Phi, psi and omega in degrees: 000343182254112182256016181299326179297318180293321177299317178298320179298315181297318178298319178297318177300318181299319180294317178298318179299320179297326181278321187261338177077020179287163196287158175300324179301321179295319178298314183295324177297319179297318179295315182296325177297315178296317179297320180297319180296313182294320179301317179299319179295319179299312183294319182292324186270354184282123176267159182306322182280357182251026185299321181293316178298322179298316179299316180297321179297318178295320179299317179296323178297319178296322178297320176299317179301313179302311183299316184296319183285327174292321183286334185252003184295155179299133177285152180275064185298327181291341180278318188267353182273346178212149179279150175287165179282346179206188185295162180278172178302312184289322182287321185283343177297338179279347186290351179291346178268060175061028176060031182283135182298320182298319179295320179298314181296315183297312181294322180297317179297314179301315184293319182294317178297321182293314184293318186268353174079034176256134184280334185231149182194166179200159173237125179244117179262143188292337181266013177231150179271333180258160174298137179287326180199146180220148161271168188307123172250108193281338185225160176295328178296321178300313182296319180295320179296316178298319180296318180295315179295317180300318179297321180292319180296314182295324182287318186264336185074014182245153177290147179233132180232108184245144172237094184301160177294167181304123182291148177290155180295141182241154176282335180275171178273358183289140182252127180285165180290138174256336181221138178216140181229136176235133180230141182288140172259117186231155175207127177050044175083359181251141175274116182266333183170206184218141171262126186241130181233141181215159180216140177283359177241157178298130186211137177242127181277124179288167180296322176303312183293321179296315179298319179296316180297321178297318179297318181293314182296323177302321183278336173300318178299314179297320181296320178296317177298316179295325179299321179293318178298316180294322178296320177295320179296320179296318179297317179295321180297320178293324185278324183236081187298331183272356188255064182284342176295321179295320177301314182289334174295317178293315182296331179293338180283350183285339188073027180234157175283130176225127175211162179235135180227154176289131184281349179266312184248002173067016177285141178282126183263322182210153180208144179274177187297321184296319181287328176293322178297327183273326188242358178114153183280350185257039183286328186300129180091346180273159178286133183296322182290333179282312187277323187266335182242002180053046184236093183282354188278345180141183182307144183292145179294336181262014180305136186268003182308323185291344180266351191264348181229145172224115184057037177079006182245134178304137183263352185109179185290149176235124184253136180205169183235144184208146172257116186285129182289342181277309182272336183079005183262160176269140181227138168267116188252138177236111183250144173205152176273134180226164177271125178272161183306331180278005178092351182278147176273126182234170179256130173248132178239133172244120185240118181260134180284116180240028184298316183298318180290322176301319178295317180296317180294322179296320179296317180297316180294321180293324177297320178294320179295322178295322178296319177299320179296315179300318179300313180299318180297315183291313188280326186254282191297309182299316180297318181297311181297317180295323179296318178297313181300317181297319181300314180294322180292324177293323176299318178297322181290318187273347181230072183296343181278001181302139182302151184301317181298317179295322178298317179298319178297318179297315180297317179299318179295316180298316178296324178299320178295320179294323177296324178298319178298316179299319181294321177298311181296321179297318180296315180296321179297316178297315181298318180296317180293320179297320179293324180293317182282327183060224181261014183282342183235050181256141180236161176285127182231149175271116182302319182299319179296317179297315183295324178298319178296317181297316180298318180298317179296319182293321180293335178282345181288130184302322185288344185236009185295335182271353182275130179283128178246115182261141179238136181229078179194162178255161179268150170078014181233350184247096184247135176220170177259124181223155174275185187293342181254018177300324180299325182295331177300308184289324180295319179294320181292319179293316178301319179295317180296319179293317184296319184256014183268010177060025180078003181272165183303145176246135183245134175246129180222157176236131182221161176292145178202185174226152178219112184053048177068011178253144176300141185211164173252135180247119179257120186245138176244113186248124176244170181239037181277204184282350177081176183233119177302144182307322183289346180261355185292328179294337180280344189306316190257011176276147184297131171067018174254117182246152179270059185294336181292342180266345184201151177276353180285134181257140178254171178294329178096351181240351186301308182286332171298318177297320178301308182298314183295313180295320179298317178298315181299321183272011174079024181253193183213141179250139181223139177243127182222165173279142176296319174249116186304127178089353181227089185295337184288354181268005179122173187232147172240116173250124184233153173236138183238132178230145176301144177293144179275000000 
């Protein structure tokens, strides 16, 4: 019941990691080893009448697992070591309200409280005496505490994390803050104010959350500064309608893409320096969809022109997000229709680069998904497999007179359950390492060579040695970029096709394809089994969902999840189709597509 020793061990591991720099994967393996030992002790010592106590012990173990992975996760150093060139996703979403500073602050505060789970919050700017924006502050003590923390943050420029003493009993139902955090809001080296977050319950901000909050607050400052520049630009535009060069000079200081295009023929009329640096100095007169989106076929299907006018009158700004195919970066775009000096209504777009924050948010979300996966493994699959193995071993212990053949079957079954646990842990370990490396350790590989190895391994497996595996591809012509676990993608797909193919031939083929308008190779695995109904295909790649209703064969439950995750990490795509179009019962084709190297 006391896990303080394990917490101390994890802290010690963290300190060693800080000094020696060994990988996060090594830390997680050490933690999982400790968890595995404790889990085994819990299961072995649990008596039938102690099922509730056993459940509570497992729950506490899962909490330790959660804490350890949040506490030891990679910091978003690339996020906090440099400022973005423009406002963040959360701050810039407020810019659709005419770029007003108050709207930016309010939306940023709401979003930050929602993401990090704080019920109360405020923004204090150094040039104002009152809070610029607040979430509910229920007591005067709460407001005083926020003011004190805000003043300290603004004075020192450092984050402050306070846990006030136990509040005195109150006659009202209002609950005072138990935890409060203050972070500096900065822009271009200046301290503009403080972001203050509070909770009426005891709460500890993890390193992931702290790094994320620092990145957001840094960009709130930039967004506020940019809001003032944009407001100034709008004022100048209203006052000096013919002086659009001055407007673009101001907009060029934002570090954002700004251009103006004709809403009828899509020709670019004006562009600021930043967009010219990225797409070329000869943009004027060119079609926006050709030069900015690399789309020679015509206007983009997502063009916002239709949202900017109503009955020929500008409707105000329209905000949207897009990943540009030319730069590969994510942009928060703000489009609006404006009057050009010649009297024509044109479209102006301001696009802020939010790639770093998108990456940070994706990492945070992936860390949460991995924790959910660990929880599921510990509470469900690992416990189930270990429980079956324990039951057979107890039978062997308690019934020594069991016939030799039955004893061998029991031992074989118990060992099979332990192998399932090993396979689960191996799959999670591979997925974790692949996510850590991303696309930084990918090499050019010959698909045919990989598939030959996979086919040879599958043919050596006793359960599939009688299944005919047909190959339809040539060697030395199909090259793609894959990471170290690319082979596992194909091995899982082939194993799945053999397992559910009803013993009939399985065909592997490679064909030409495209992926996001890029030339690609498509590897298809075709079986002749009972097929997959269209309504069940979305379940295929979800964790721990098996199509048991279609077959009595049981899968590990993580294989296709590993396929989807690894394919996404390596920049590919997974597709499920019927072998015979329109008749799913004739078999299934599962294919993966990767860009050509």
